[in-house]
Every structure is written in structure tokens, then in C-alpha cells.
N, C-alpha and C positions, 0 to 999 in steps of 0.2 A: 465685228472686226477687232482683232487684238493688236496691241502695240508691237508685238513680235513681227507683224506682217507689214510694217511701215519702215521705209529706209529712204535715204537721200541719194540721188544720182550724183556721182563724183567724177564720172568720165563717160563719154560716149563716142563710139567710132562706128558710124553708120547705124546698124541695127543691134550692135552689141554695147552693153553698158557695164559699168562697175558701180556697185552700191555700197553704202556703209550706213550704219545706224548712228548718225551723229548725236552727241559729240564723240562717241567711240569711233576709232579709226580701225575698222576690221573689214577689209574689202572682200566682196564676193561678186561673181559675174551674174548677169541677167540678160534676158532677151525679150523682145516684143513678140507676142503671138497675136496675130490679127491686127486690125487697125485701131489706133486710139485717136479719137477726135476730141479736140477741146472746143467747147461751145463758142461759136462765132470766130474761130481762129482760121487764118489762111496760112499759118506757119508751115514751113517745110519740115520742121522738127517738133512734133507734138510733145516730145519729152526732151527736156534740156537739163544741163548740169545745174544743180541746185534744187531741182524739183523733188518734192517728197512724193513717193509713189507707194502704192499698195502692190505687194507681190505675193506670189504663191511659190512654194517649193516643196517637192517631195523628197525629204531628207536634207542632208547638208549640201548647200549649193557648191558646185565645183565647175571646172571647165567642161566636164562631161555631163554635168547635171545642173545647168544654170537655173537660177530662179526665173520666174515668168512675171513680167510687169503687167498688171491687169488694169490699173487706172492711175491717174495723176490727181493728187489732192489740190485743192484750190490754192493758187499762188497768192502770196501777200504783195508781191511786185515782180517785175521782170524788166529786162532791157531787150529791145527788139529793133530790128533794122530791115530796110530794103536795100539791096545792093544797087538797084536801078529804079528810077522813078516810074518807068513804064511797066515794071514788073508788079504784078498783083500779089506775088508771093513774098513772104517775109521769113526772117530767121530769128528765133529767140536766142540771144547770146547767153543769157544766164537768168536764173529765177531765184527768188527768195534770198536776196542779198541785203546786207545791212548798209552797204555803201559801195560806190564805184569810184575807183581811182583812175582818172583819165590822164595817161602819161603822155606828155608832149615835150618838144625841145624847140628852142628858138631857131636852130639851124641844124642841118645835117640829121634828119630832114627838117625843113622849116615848117613851123606850125601854120596850118591853114585855118584862120579864125572861123570862116563859115562852116567848115567841117567840125571843128570843136563845138561850135554853137549848136549844131544839129544833135550832137551827142548830149549836150546839156539840156536841150529842150526835151529830148526823149526821156532823160532821167526825171525831169520835172513832171512829164505827163504820166509816167508809170510809177511814180512815188519811190524813186531811188535817190538816196542822198549822194550827190556828186562832189568829189574833191579833185582839183586840178593839181597834178604833180609835174613840176617843171624839172626835168632831169638834165644831166650833163652840165651842172652848174660849174664844174671845174673848167669847162671851156668858155662859159659865157659870163662869168661874174664880172670880169673887167672889160673884155673886148666888146661885150654887148650891153653895157650898162644902161644906155639910153633905151634900147629895145626892151630890156628887162623891166625898167621902170614903167614904160608905156603899157606893157602887157599886164603887169600887176594892177595898174590904175584901171584898166578896162574891166578886169574880172573881179577885183576886190570891191570896186564901186558898185558892181552888179550884185554883190552879196555872196560871192563864191570864195572859198578858202583856196589859196595857192600855196602849195608846199614846194620849197626849193630843195632839191636833193642832187646827189652825185653818187651813182653806183660805183664810180671809180675810186673816189677818195673818201667815201662814207659820209659826206655832208648830208644831214637831214635824215639819214637812214634810221637812227634810233627813234626819232619822232614819228616816222612813218610806221615803224614796227610797233610802237606803242598805240598808234591809231588803229592798227589791225587787231590788237589783242582782244580775244574773246568775241570776235565778230566774223561774219562771212563777207569777204571783200572781193569785189571784181576788179581785176586789172585789165585795162584795155587801152588801145592806142594804135597808131599806124605802124607799119613795119619800120624798124630802124631807130625807134626812140629809146631803145635800151631797156625795154620792159623786162625781158628775161634776165638781163644782168642785174636789174634792180631787185627782182624777186630773189635771185641768188644771193645778193647782198643782205637781204632780209633774213635769209636762212640758208647758209651754205650747204645744209644737208639735202636741200631740194635739188634734184638732178634735172636741169633744164639745158637744152641746147642753146648756145649763144652765137648769133650771127654777126657778120660784119656789114658795114654800109657799102653799098655799091657807089663808088665815086662818080661813075658815068651817069647814073640816074638819080643820085642823091636820095635814094630810098633804100630801105633795108631788104634783105632777103628774108623770106618767111622762115622762121625757126620753129614756131609752134604750129603744129598741124591739127591738133585736136583741142577741144575745150576740156579742161581738166581742173579738178580741185585738188589742193594740197594742204596738209596740216602744217602749221607753223610751230616750231619747237617752243616759241615764246608764247604761244596761245593764239587761237583763232584759226581760220581757214582762208585761203586765197584761191580764186578762180583765175587761171591763166587762159588767155584767148589768142587765137591767131591774129596777126596784124591785119587791121581793117583797111581796105582800100576805098570803100564806098559806104555812105551812111545815109540812106533815104529815110524820111519820116514815114511812120505807119499810122494810119487811122486818125490823122489830125486834120480837121477842117480848117481851111484858110482863115476863117473868122475867129478861130480859137488860138491861133499860133501866138499872138501877143500875150495871151494869158500865161504863157510859160516862159516869158522873159520877166523875171522878178522885178527888175527896175522899171520896165514898161508897165507892168500891171499896177504897180504903186502909183506911177504918174497918171495912168489912164483914168483914175477916179475923179480927176479934175477936168476931164474932157467935156466939152460943151454938149456933144451928141453921144448917145448910146444906142446901138453899138457904134464904135468908131474904128475905122481901119488904120488910122494914124498915117494916112498918106496924103489926102487932099482936103479933109474936112476943116472948116474954120473953127478956131477955138480949141484945137487939139493940144492937150497938155503934153503929150509925148513928143510931138514935133518941137514944141517950145523948149522942152527939157534937153533935146538934142542940140538945139541952137544955143542954149545956155551952157552946154558942156556937162550937164548933169547925167545925161545918157550918152555913151560913146557913139561916135559916128560909125565905128566898126560894127558894133552890136546892132545898131539900127539898119545898117546895110545888110547884115546877115538876115535880119527879119524881113526886109523887103525881098531878098532873094528867095526865102522860103515861101513868102506870100505869093510870089509870081509862080513858083513851081507848083504850089498847091492848087492854084487856079488853072494852070496849064494841063495838069494831069488828072483832074477830077473826072 
């Protein structure tokens, strides 16, 4: 196998793909011929943006003569979700990323902490470094000061970085751009959080559609319809994703969930019993930490919700 036959998937629309030999940005089309199965995977998309693939081509790839994807190289990590707990099928959002920026807002649309925590747990499980990006700070800095402080307390005390930004007035955009430099970064979040506007602020040369919030439903209209990677003129690559409405956990046993809450994992080393579900056992250090305010009630509630769902749908 020669290096000339390996490239990275930068966009996919159904069975059609665009590839590039990163870090070079020179796009060419590709298709799947036959079925590609990944070992142990139930994913609806065996090939995802960010995947490094082996391809064949008879001559220079073009729309009339696309390359053919033959196999997918082993992934270093990926982000995966189920849209419904009853569904056994899953969808890989992106693969081989250096970090995931989870874009949220305090309002319009309001951040749902259990939803955010599911994404964070998934990042922990699949070895993706997550960063929480709190957008629209031009709206929330003063009017939501109490909520802002509470949000930061919850997630910074759990060990996560929270970046405050505003795509509208540019606050924090330079720091975010620097964090993206020379890395492959996934940008994800629910519709309406301003993800596309934020990416546009990072690099005005990137052509993204920007939607408006539906006041009636307090949620955004989908503006991104495909998973796609873009090069940043300042260095690095970003993967834009459609707004996510549901985020079910994939292949995580109920007894393992607590391992992926960093603050709970740390406290659990002092639990009297092993294993401990942190629900009813005497001498549980996690429950004690919640009572003492060392672990937030909100994060613990998210854990209990995931635990219940995991038991229900096993």
C-alpha cells in the first residue's frame, strides 16, 4: 500500500464523498463500491468525515471518474450517537478529531444540561477532548450573570474548559481561533446556538448558511445539512455538523456510566463498596460529595437519568 492511496474524508452526502490528502487541501470525489463493514459496528455510516481511507483510482479522479473507497483505516477516536434510545442503529458524527467544541447558549435556545452531559460522556468514552463554548455572550453577560456563574461553576468544577464567545461582537473569537490552530476540530451543538455564525467569525472565507431562531419554538432552523470539513486560513481544520436534536449513548453499560463523569470517578475511589452505583449504597463517597456541594446536583441528576435509561433499554 502506498501513501498515494490514502486520503481523508472531508465531506459525505449519502454514497458520495469528497477526499483530500491532508494537510494538503486538494479535493477530489469518491464513491463506495460494495459494502464496507467496520468490525463490531452498527453505525448507519461506515465511512464518516475525518476517516482516513484507502482508495483506488484509474487516472486522475474527477466527477466522471471518481476514486473508489476500498477500506477505512483504524480510527484513533470518534464521536457517535443514537437519535433514539430504542434504536439499535447509531451514527458516527466525525472521526479522528483532536478536539470537540460543544457550542451552547444560556437561552434562545436554552442549554439542556442532560443533553450536554450526554455529549460530554460520549467524548470521554471515545477519547475525544471536549471544550464547552458558550456563545452569544453579547446577550447574556449582564442579563444572565447569575445563570452564567452557575453554569461555569458546574462544568469548571467537573474539570471542563468553558470558553465564552460572541460571534456577533467578536468576544473570545481570537482565543477560539488559536485553540483550533493546526488541529482538526469538531463543532457540534443543537440548532440555533449560532454554530455557523461562529465558524464564519473564525474565518470569513468559509461559506456557510446562517439561520435565524424560530421565536415560536425557541429553536433554530437547520442550516447545515451535511457533515463537512473546512480548512481555516489561520491553520487547522474544522468539521461542521447539522444541528443535533437527540443524543443517545452508544455501547455504554449502566455500570460504566459513572466512570465517564470525571468528578464522580475521582470521588468514587473513596466509596466503601466496589462496584458502587452511587444510588443507594452506604458509605458512597459520590453521594457524600453531592451533599457537600463538591459534585453538582445537576450533573448527578444527569447521571441518574442516564443510569435509568441504560437499565431500561438494555
